[in-house]
C-alpha positions, 0 to 999 in steps of 0.5 A: 496527488495523495491529498486529492485522492484522499479527499475523494476517499474520505467523501466516498467513505464518510459513512464508515470508521477508516483511517487513510494513510500514504504508504509506499515510496512516494510517502517517505522523504527521498523516496524515488517515485515509480509514478504510482502512489500508494494509499492504505485504507484501515477498517476495524472489521472484516465486515467493514473492509468488505463494505468499504471495498464495495462502496469503492467499486460502486464509484468506479474503483477497479478490485484487483485482489480480494479473497473472502475472509483475507484481511487485505483487498487491493483496488486501483483508481481507474484514472491517472491523478497527475500522471500518477497511477493510484493503488489502494489497499484496504486492510484490517487494523492491527492485522499482521499485514497492517503491523508490517506496513507500520514497521516498514514505515518506522524503519524508513523514517528512522534509517534514511539509508534504508530508503536509498537501499530499498530504492536501488533494490526496487529499481534493480529488481524491476530491471531483472524481473521486466514484465513479470509483475508477479515475480516482482512483487513477490521478491520486493515483499520478501526483501521488505520482510527481510528488512523488517525481520532484521529490526523487529521481532514478529511472533 
C-alpha cells in the first residue's frame, strides 16, 4: 500500500525536491494497523511545501489541514488503497515537527516494547474518545510527545 502510493507521489512530484517516508503505526515492526497508512513528504522551503500541496490537490488529493505560513499540511487520498485509507503530511524539513517524527521513529525502532505500549494506548484512547477525532488526535499527540520528551531533549 505504501509502495503503491509512494510511486504515485514520486510521479506527481517529479519536478520537486522531496523525501517521502512511511510513518505511523503501519511503518513499524509489530505495529497494529488502524486501517490507515500515514505518509510524510518533506520539503526544504515553505514555498516548496505550498507548491507540493497545490500540485497534489490538482491530482485529486483532498486538503484537510493547512494554515498559511505554517510548516505542515495534511491531505488525504480520495480513494481507498487495498482497503486502507491514506493520509499524507507535508512537512518542512528540519522543523520541530519533523524532528519529533524522526525522534518517535527512532524510539519505536530501538525499543520494541514502546510499539506495543503505543498500540495499546492508541486502541484504548480510540475506545474512550469514540468519534471525537479532535480529542483523540490531541491526546495521542500529547502521549507521543511525552514519550519523546522522556528520551530526547528538545529546546
